[in-house]
Legacy VTK file of the C-alpha trace (Angstrom):
# vtk DataFile Version 3.0
C-alpha trace
ASCII
DATASET POLYDATA
POINTS 328 float
-33.623 -40.412 -3.080
-31.352 -42.172 -5.589
-29.695 -45.303 -4.249
-26.362 -44.704 -6.022
-24.773 -41.401 -4.970
-21.644 -40.340 -6.890
-19.609 -37.522 -5.320
-17.108 -35.539 -7.381
-15.499 -32.119 -7.126
-12.417 -30.101 -7.930
-9.306 -31.147 -6.008
-9.096 -29.406 -2.650
-12.848 -28.963 -2.202
-13.106 -31.874 0.243
-15.113 -34.301 -1.888
-13.923 -37.334 0.097
-15.024 -35.696 3.345
-18.410 -34.851 1.844
-18.818 -38.412 0.495
-18.077 -39.822 3.956
-20.463 -37.385 5.675
-23.117 -38.261 3.103
-22.673 -41.976 3.833
-23.203 -41.310 7.544
-26.211 -39.074 6.890
-27.865 -41.678 4.656
-27.176 -44.440 7.182
-29.089 -42.601 9.898
-32.204 -44.288 11.281
-31.097 -47.845 10.674
-30.120 -47.647 7.005
-27.143 -49.508 5.556
-24.707 -47.733 3.257
-21.601 -48.709 1.321
-18.914 -46.061 0.813
-16.742 -46.835 -2.211
-13.288 -45.487 -3.052
-11.850 -45.830 -6.582
-8.660 -43.743 -6.623
-6.469 -45.839 -4.322
-5.714 -42.984 -1.922
-7.129 -44.619 1.239
-8.744 -41.288 2.095
-11.807 -42.971 3.587
-9.714 -44.986 6.029
-7.929 -41.827 7.169
-11.195 -39.957 7.756
-12.640 -42.772 9.853
-9.319 -43.265 11.670
-9.195 -46.880 10.505
-6.593 -49.176 8.993
-6.111 -49.208 5.228
-9.141 -50.676 3.515
-8.699 -54.093 1.896
-10.453 -55.243 -1.268
-13.537 -56.291 0.667
-16.578 -54.607 2.172
-15.852 -53.784 5.801
-17.956 -52.014 8.436
-16.221 -48.809 9.509
-18.862 -46.789 11.370
-22.242 -46.826 13.060
-24.520 -43.889 12.312
-27.025 -42.287 14.719
-30.040 -44.545 15.045
-28.021 -47.713 14.541
-27.391 -47.512 10.804
-24.180 -49.038 9.471
-21.553 -47.671 7.110
-19.434 -50.153 5.179
-16.467 -49.198 3.021
-14.711 -50.699 0.011
-11.526 -49.635 -1.740
-11.924 -50.941 -5.302
-8.700 -52.078 -6.921
-8.805 -52.331 -10.728
-6.486 -55.345 -10.866
-8.488 -57.312 -8.301
-11.724 -56.290 -10.020
-10.374 -57.618 -13.335
-9.466 -60.926 -11.707
-13.018 -61.135 -10.357
-14.304 -60.324 -13.829
-12.173 -63.030 -15.497
-13.359 -65.568 -12.962
-17.005 -64.534 -13.355
-17.152 -64.626 -17.149
-14.322 -66.953 -18.155
-13.803 -69.185 -15.063
-10.047 -68.645 -15.291
-9.340 -69.186 -11.590
-5.634 -69.895 -11.095
-4.959 -68.945 -14.718
-6.070 -65.422 -13.882
-3.619 -65.296 -10.999
-0.893 -66.496 -13.358
-1.721 -63.639 -15.714
-1.291 -61.236 -12.804
2.178 -62.621 -12.072
3.098 -62.133 -15.720
1.976 -58.487 -15.565
-0.879 -58.985 -18.017
-3.479 -57.678 -15.554
-1.556 -54.477 -14.920
-1.029 -54.077 -18.672
-4.752 -54.484 -19.381
-5.862 -51.933 -16.784
-3.190 -49.426 -17.844
-3.267 -49.638 -21.638
-7.076 -49.545 -21.809
-8.327 -46.931 -19.316
-11.893 -47.410 -20.580
-11.773 -51.032 -19.457
-10.351 -49.944 -16.108
-13.261 -47.555 -15.579
-15.758 -50.280 -16.530
-14.219 -52.470 -13.818
-14.320 -49.739 -11.166
-17.828 -48.517 -11.901
-19.021 -52.061 -12.530
-18.007 -53.173 -9.051
-19.929 -50.283 -7.504
-22.985 -50.889 -9.699
-22.936 -54.567 -8.715
-23.229 -53.481 -5.078
-26.171 -51.235 -6.015
-28.022 -54.116 -7.685
-27.072 -56.870 -5.241
-29.854 -58.556 -3.257
-29.916 -61.083 -0.445
-31.726 -64.426 -0.444
-34.962 -62.712 0.595
-34.816 -60.438 -2.447
-33.922 -57.338 -0.460
-31.184 -54.941 -1.514
-27.959 -55.562 0.393
-27.423 -51.806 0.810
-29.938 -48.996 1.028
-27.402 -46.639 -0.549
-24.026 -46.886 -2.269
-21.879 -43.737 -2.196
-18.854 -43.418 -4.479
-15.954 -41.074 -3.774
-15.353 -40.536 -7.491
-12.535 -38.915 -9.535
-12.343 -35.093 -9.734
-14.744 -32.966 -11.779
-12.406 -32.732 -14.760
-12.552 -36.533 -15.246
-15.961 -37.468 -13.896
-17.962 -37.486 -17.150
-15.436 -39.609 -19.003
-15.112 -41.915 -15.986
-18.856 -42.502 -15.788
-19.562 -42.590 -19.519
-17.875 -45.980 -19.815
-20.072 -47.260 -22.618
-18.639 -44.705 -25.044
-15.124 -45.373 -23.767
-15.186 -49.092 -24.527
-17.263 -48.902 -27.735
-14.155 -48.934 -29.873
-12.564 -51.734 -27.882
-15.393 -54.234 -27.671
-18.571 -53.999 -29.737
-19.816 -57.410 -28.642
-19.047 -59.902 -25.887
-18.840 -59.779 -22.065
-16.977 -56.450 -21.797
-19.510 -54.762 -24.072
-22.399 -56.310 -22.124
-20.856 -55.293 -18.804
-20.446 -51.697 -20.005
-24.071 -51.585 -21.100
-25.228 -52.998 -17.760
-23.203 -50.316 -15.944
-24.673 -47.555 -18.094
-28.215 -48.760 -17.417
-27.568 -48.098 -13.718
-25.647 -44.843 -14.222
-28.273 -43.261 -16.469
-31.244 -44.426 -14.403
-33.129 -42.637 -11.604
-31.175 -44.891 -9.213
-28.122 -42.659 -9.716
-27.331 -39.044 -8.813
-23.996 -37.287 -9.398
-23.249 -34.579 -6.825
-20.529 -31.962 -7.275
-18.648 -30.442 -4.333
-17.374 -26.886 -4.582
-16.143 -23.917 -2.578
-17.445 -20.349 -2.789
-14.475 -19.399 -4.951
-14.353 -18.530 -8.636
-12.291 -21.440 -9.977
-14.126 -24.280 -8.159
-17.505 -22.758 -9.030
-16.567 -22.405 -12.703
-15.284 -25.988 -12.802
-18.521 -27.111 -11.173
-20.578 -25.295 -13.815
-18.465 -26.824 -16.601
-18.750 -30.290 -15.037
-22.526 -30.032 -14.788
-22.739 -28.993 -18.451
-20.634 -32.024 -19.459
-22.700 -34.409 -17.341
-25.924 -33.067 -18.809
-24.557 -33.338 -22.359
-23.701 -36.992 -21.656
-27.218 -37.490 -20.246
-25.854 -38.488 -16.853
-28.117 -37.645 -13.882
-26.915 -34.579 -11.974
-27.973 -34.513 -8.324
-27.060 -31.515 -6.208
-24.282 -29.016 -5.559
-22.695 -29.211 -2.121
-20.804 -26.083 -1.060
-18.144 -27.118 1.419
-16.072 -25.211 3.991
-18.390 -22.213 4.174
-16.988 -19.551 6.496
-19.297 -17.542 8.753
-20.057 -13.874 8.180
-18.609 -11.958 11.121
-20.122 -8.555 10.333
-23.707 -7.450 9.795
-24.761 -5.425 6.737
-24.179 -2.024 8.374
-20.707 -3.046 9.496
-19.893 -4.348 6.036
-20.922 -1.043 4.453
-18.819 0.839 6.995
-15.793 -1.355 6.332
-16.078 -1.175 2.568
-16.560 2.603 2.765
-13.394 3.111 4.802
-15.050 5.358 7.406
-12.005 5.455 9.639
-12.904 8.596 11.619
-16.284 7.228 12.670
-14.689 3.940 13.704
-12.054 5.749 15.805
-14.757 7.800 17.572
-16.790 4.687 18.277
-13.767 2.910 19.764
-12.982 5.940 21.937
-16.562 6.132 23.219
-16.319 2.428 24.054
-13.290 3.177 26.249
-10.709 1.502 23.990
-7.298 3.042 24.646
-4.993 3.706 21.731
-7.951 3.586 19.381
-6.205 5.603 16.655
-3.512 2.942 16.299
-6.116 0.188 16.101
-8.187 1.767 13.379
-5.991 0.939 10.393
-5.576 -2.843 11.000
-9.227 -3.162 12.020
-10.420 -1.369 8.903
-8.120 -3.425 6.690
-9.355 -6.703 8.152
-12.969 -5.591 7.941
-12.478 -4.475 4.337
-10.957 -7.856 3.432
-13.902 -9.580 5.081
-16.354 -7.355 3.211
-14.608 -8.116 -0.078
-14.771 -11.862 0.590
-18.474 -11.668 1.447
-19.152 -9.858 -1.812
-17.193 -12.414 -3.836
-19.092 -15.238 -2.138
-22.384 -13.557 -3.016
-21.310 -13.469 -6.646
-20.449 -17.176 -6.590
-23.747 -18.054 -4.904
-25.495 -16.230 -7.730
-23.607 -18.343 -10.283
-24.562 -21.535 -8.445
-28.197 -20.423 -8.244
-28.153 -20.103 -12.022
-27.391 -23.820 -12.312
-30.913 -24.518 -11.019
-29.926 -27.466 -8.842
-30.578 -28.241 -5.159
-27.727 -26.757 -3.122
-26.452 -27.568 0.352
-23.836 -25.733 2.384
-21.481 -27.280 4.930
-19.530 -25.145 7.419
-15.774 -24.871 7.700
-14.633 -26.955 10.661
-11.457 -25.738 12.367
-8.189 -26.731 10.749
-9.363 -30.100 9.512
-12.134 -32.623 9.885
-11.663 -35.294 12.554
-14.095 -38.142 13.215
-16.422 -36.122 15.520
-16.370 -33.356 12.905
-17.400 -35.864 10.250
-20.433 -36.821 12.336
-21.238 -33.113 12.770
-21.260 -32.672 8.983
-23.566 -35.675 8.652
-25.955 -34.123 11.165
-25.868 -30.871 9.200
-26.769 -32.707 5.984
-29.691 -34.350 7.758
-30.878 -30.956 9.032
-30.904 -29.777 5.429
-33.089 -32.697 4.382
-30.464 -34.912 2.751
-31.374 -38.553 3.233
-34.975 -37.934 4.238
-37.793 -39.456 2.269
-38.377 -42.816 0.649
-35.482 -45.103 -0.132
-35.654 -48.526 -1.698
-33.278 -50.807 0.147
-32.888 -53.245 2.995
-36.291 -54.329 4.191
-38.146 -52.864 1.217
LINES 1 329
328 0 1 2 3 4 5 6 7 8 9 10 11 12 13 14 15 16 17 18 19 20 21 22 23 24 25 26 27 28 29 30 31 32 33 34 35 36 37 38 39 40 41 42 43 44 45 46 47 48 49 50 51 52 53 54 55 56 57 58 59 60 61 62 63 64 65 66 67 68 69 70 71 72 73 74 75 76 77 78 79 80 81 82 83 84 85 86 87 88 89 90 91 92 93 94 95 96 97 98 99 100 101 102 103 104 105 106 107 108 109 110 111 112 113 114 115 116 117 118 119 120 121 122 123 124 125 126 127 128 129 130 131 132 133 134 135 136 137 138 139 140 141 142 143 144 145 146 147 148 149 150 151 152 153 154 155 156 157 158 159 160 161 162 163 164 165 166 167 168 169 170 171 172 173 174 175 176 177 178 179 180 181 182 183 184 185 186 187 188 189 190 191 192 193 194 195 196 197 198 199 200 201 202 203 204 205 206 207 208 209 210 211 212 213 214 215 216 217 218 219 220 221 222 223 224 225 226 227 228 229 230 231 232 233 234 235 236 237 238 239 240 241 242 243 244 245 246 247 248 249 250 251 252 253 254 255 256 257 258 259 260 261 262 263 264 265 266 267 268 269 270 271 272 273 274 275 276 277 278 279 280 281 282 283 284 285 286 287 288 289 290 291 292 293 294 295 296 297 298 299 300 301 302 303 304 305 306 307 308 309 310 311 312 313 314 315 316 317 318 319 320 321 322 323 324 325 326 327
């Protein structure tokens, strides 16, 4: 399985939750994962019921089997300061530039450079090794920008081509792209079984493929259970009210006539939703990608719920198989 897992999705599909569950699933059985945030929302900290993440890698969870999950909130300004120190040895001069507002100006006026810094920091963690030559992390998972921006965000080489054709920034962009377009990387898209998220997922996959970025899998989130069997669905969609009333009466339900209308309406709505979901599953099947489904959990995902989603991903085979990382 690819060591760099990028998770994107339309807003509201729960991509941050899926990224966090994926980090836990991949950390199972003693693995070590790094969960990276690039949008400054501190969503990872909220999910793990932790304090706001600083600009440093910090352990936030232990997975089943003793694996560890670390997290990092990448800040573009801090990443640029690191970059200036690494390539130009600016040190205190870089901090002076920050006070003058030059760092903020650079990361705002040139969004391509900003994306190079954000993706570059994550790719550095993917490539990093310890003194024994082992990878520091088995997997790096990025909670990436939404589907509408993901291709441009990842295709940083094209973004900076007009800004820097030679020099450190150009070289850094090329180094990032070597990781992003390699088998080490997989871009997963999170969706719901609804028309707009599915269409945006299909469009996003087409854009990623056109940019020759490696598409991983589709993860369908917040899947609701089917409450009626096929016969009941046909009955509900057919509006067979008289038969339903007779059945309720035979079952000893008093006032069955008054119950029929709301029951039929609810059943019909359920039947309609099931049919729409079948249509969206057919669209997703046409994308010819591995697909996973995660259940809807109550009114929100708490920490135990996050672990439940990780277990579900493991049951579906995510994270199993060979991985090149710590100890390999």
